C-alpha positions as CSV (number, residue, x, y, z in Angstrom):
1,M,291.6,215.1,166.2
2,S,289.4,216.6,169.0
3,F,286.5,214.7,170.4
4,V,284.0,217.5,169.6
5,Q,284.5,218.7,166.0
6,A,283.0,221.8,164.5
7,V,279.4,221.1,163.6
8,T,276.2,222.9,162.9
9,L,273.1,221.4,164.5
10,S,269.6,222.5,163.3
11,G,266.0,221.6,163.5
12,R,262.6,223.0,164.3
13,G,263.5,226.5,163.3
14,V,266.6,226.6,165.6
15,E,270.3,226.4,164.5
16,L,273.4,226.0,166.7
17,V,276.5,227.2,164.9
18,P,280.1,227.3,166.2
19,L,280.5,230.6,168.1
20,T,282.8,233.1,166.4
21,L,283.6,236.8,166.9
22,E,281.1,237.5,164.1
23,H,278.4,236.8,166.7
24,E,279.4,239.6,169.0
25,A,276.7,242.0,168.1
26,G,274.0,239.3,168.1
27,L,275.0,238.0,171.5
28,R,275.1,241.5,172.9
29,A,271.5,242.1,171.6
30,A,270.3,238.8,172.9
31,A,271.7,239.5,176.4
32,A,270.2,243.0,176.4
33,D,266.7,241.4,176.0
34,G,266.1,241.0,179.7
35,E,269.5,242.5,180.8
36,L,270.5,239.0,181.6
37,W,274.0,239.9,182.9
38,K,272.3,241.4,185.9
39,L,271.3,237.9,187.2
40,R,273.9,236.9,189.7
41,I,273.5,233.2,189.0
42,T,274.3,233.2,185.3
43,T,277.4,233.5,183.1
44,V,275.8,236.0,180.6
45,P,278.4,238.6,179.6
46,E,277.9,242.3,180.3
47,P,277.7,244.2,177.0
48,E,281.2,245.5,177.2
49,Q,282.5,242.0,178.0
50,T,280.9,240.2,175.1
51,R,284.0,240.1,172.9
52,T,286.1,238.7,175.9
53,Y,283.4,236.1,176.5
54,I,283.7,234.9,172.9
55,E,287.5,235.0,173.0
56,D,287.5,233.0,176.2
57,A,285.2,230.4,174.6
58,L,287.4,230.2,171.6
59,K,290.5,229.6,173.8
60,A,288.6,226.9,175.6
61,R,287.7,225.3,172.3
62,E,291.4,225.4,171.2
63,A,292.3,223.7,174.5
64,G,289.7,221.0,173.9
65,H,287.5,221.4,177.0
66,R,284.6,223.6,175.7
67,F,282.8,224.0,172.4
68,A,280.5,227.0,172.3
69,F,277.6,227.5,169.9
70,A,275.6,230.6,168.9
71,V,271.9,229.8,168.9
72,R,270.1,231.4,166.0
73,D,266.6,231.3,164.5
74,Q,265.8,230.6,160.9
75,A,266.4,234.3,160.0
76,G,269.9,234.2,161.5
77,T,269.1,236.3,164.5
78,V,271.2,235.3,167.5
79,L,269.0,234.1,170.4
80,G,271.7,233.1,172.9
81,S,274.4,230.5,173.4
82,S,275.0,227.0,174.7
83,S,278.1,224.9,175.0
84,Y,279.5,221.4,175.4
85,H,282.1,221.8,178.3
86,D,284.1,219.7,180.6
87,I,284.7,217.4,177.7
88,L,286.3,214.1,178.7
89,P,287.0,212.0,175.6
90,A,288.5,209.1,177.6
91,V,285.3,208.4,179.5
92,R,283.0,209.7,176.6
93,R,281.4,212.4,178.7
94,V,280.4,216.0,178.0
95,E,278.5,218.5,179.9
96,I,276.0,221.0,178.5
97,G,276.0,224.4,179.9
98,Y,276.9,228.1,179.6
99,T,273.3,228.2,178.2
100,W,271.3,231.4,178.1
101,Y,268.7,232.9,175.8
102,A,267.1,236.3,175.2
103,A,264.2,236.8,177.5
104,R,261.7,236.5,174.6
105,C,262.9,232.9,174.0
106,Q,262.7,231.7,177.5
107,R,260.0,229.1,178.2
108,T,259.5,228.5,174.5
109,H,260.5,225.6,172.3
110,V,264.1,227.0,171.9
111,N,265.7,225.3,174.9
112,T,264.0,222.0,174.4
113,T,265.0,222.0,170.7
114,C,268.6,223.0,171.5
115,K,268.9,220.2,174.1
116,L,267.3,217.7,171.7
117,L,269.9,218.6,169.1
118,M,272.9,218.6,171.4
119,L,271.8,215.4,173.2
120,T,271.2,213.6,169.9
121,H,274.7,214.6,168.7
122,A,276.3,213.7,172.0
123,F,274.7,210.2,172.2
124,E,274.3,209.3,168.6
125,T,277.3,210.8,166.9
126,L,279.9,211.2,169.7
127,D,278.8,208.0,171.3
128,C,278.9,209.5,174.8
129,H,278.2,207.4,177.8
130,V,277.1,210.3,179.9
131,V,276.0,213.9,179.4
132,G,276.0,216.1,182.5
133,W,274.7,219.5,183.6
134,R,275.6,221.8,186.5
135,T,273.8,224.8,187.9
136,D,273.8,227.2,190.8
137,N,271.8,226.0,193.8
138,F,269.8,229.2,193.6
139,N,269.0,228.9,189.9
140,H,265.7,227.1,190.4
141,A,264.5,227.9,186.9
142,S,267.6,226.1,185.4
143,Q,267.1,223.2,187.8
144,R,263.5,222.8,186.7
145,A,264.5,223.0,183.0
146,I,267.2,220.4,183.4
147,E,264.8,218.1,185.2
148,R,262.2,218.6,182.5
149,L,264.8,217.3,180.0
150,G,264.9,214.0,181.9
151,A,268.2,214.4,183.6
152,R,268.7,212.9,187.1
153,K,270.1,214.8,190.0
154,D,273.5,213.4,191.1
155,G,274.0,215.7,194.1
156,V,275.3,219.0,195.3
157,I,278.9,220.1,195.5
158,R,279.0,222.5,198.4
159,G,281.3,225.6,198.2
160,H,282.1,224.8,194.6
161,A,282.5,228.0,192.6
162,L,282.5,231.8,192.7
163,R,279.5,233.7,191.4
164,R,280.0,236.9,189.4
165,D,279.3,238.9,192.6
166,G,282.1,237.1,194.5
167,T,279.9,235.0,196.7
168,I,280.6,231.2,196.8
169,R,277.9,229.0,195.3
170,D,276.9,225.4,195.8
171,T,276.6,223.5,192.5
172,V,273.8,221.1,191.7
173,M,275.0,218.3,189.4
174,Y,272.8,216.3,187.0
175,S,273.4,213.6,184.4
176,L,271.8,211.4,181.7
177,R,273.3,208.1,180.7
178,S,273.2,206.6,177.3
179,G,270.8,203.8,178.3
180,E,268.3,206.4,179.4
181,W,268.6,208.4,176.2
182,P,265.9,206.5,174.0
183,E,263.2,207.2,176.5
184,V,264.3,210.8,177.1
185,K,264.5,211.4,173.4
186,A,260.9,210.1,172.9
187,Q,259.7,212.4,175.7
188,L,261.5,215.5,174.3
189,L,260.0,214.8,170.8
190,Y,256.5,214.4,172.5
191,M,257.0,217.7,174.3
192,L,257.9,219.5,171.1
193,D,255.1,217.9,169.0
194,K,252.2,218.3,171.4
195,P,249.8,221.2,170.8
196,R,250.6,224.3,172.8
């Protein structure tokens, strides 16, 4: 039995469902909203690479180190994707990443809702001790979003990974421990419930 089982997470008009090949057209349309694949600091697939992106995610799920979700609205429209990855059952740790949304969904309640759902599942169902994030040192928007969630910056791994354009990136690492979760959960709920 794998640590992360197939599950659907939903709330506040957002649903995370296990990613399948049936989501190919929806992911392609979501990425086209903002031509997100042109950003050198993301892992958003180019239109013709969407099927391969999904197939790679499904292989990683089979291997037990990544579980990808399609993010949808109440009408079933695909808004983007997010994943548990670098899954370490022995130390009860997962990371959340491979996250991207159509441009129209950015800076809305979608990301906060998705992270609330994924963190709740990680800490309260999977009984994780730590949830982590990583991002490109030049992805300042992602760093701000992770910090708004209540994660703490662990440090920077220099010369850590290749970007899609072949340059080498530094990776900024963040984490949240189970003891910090109750306060972070309260803050996320407050952020979602406060008048906009």
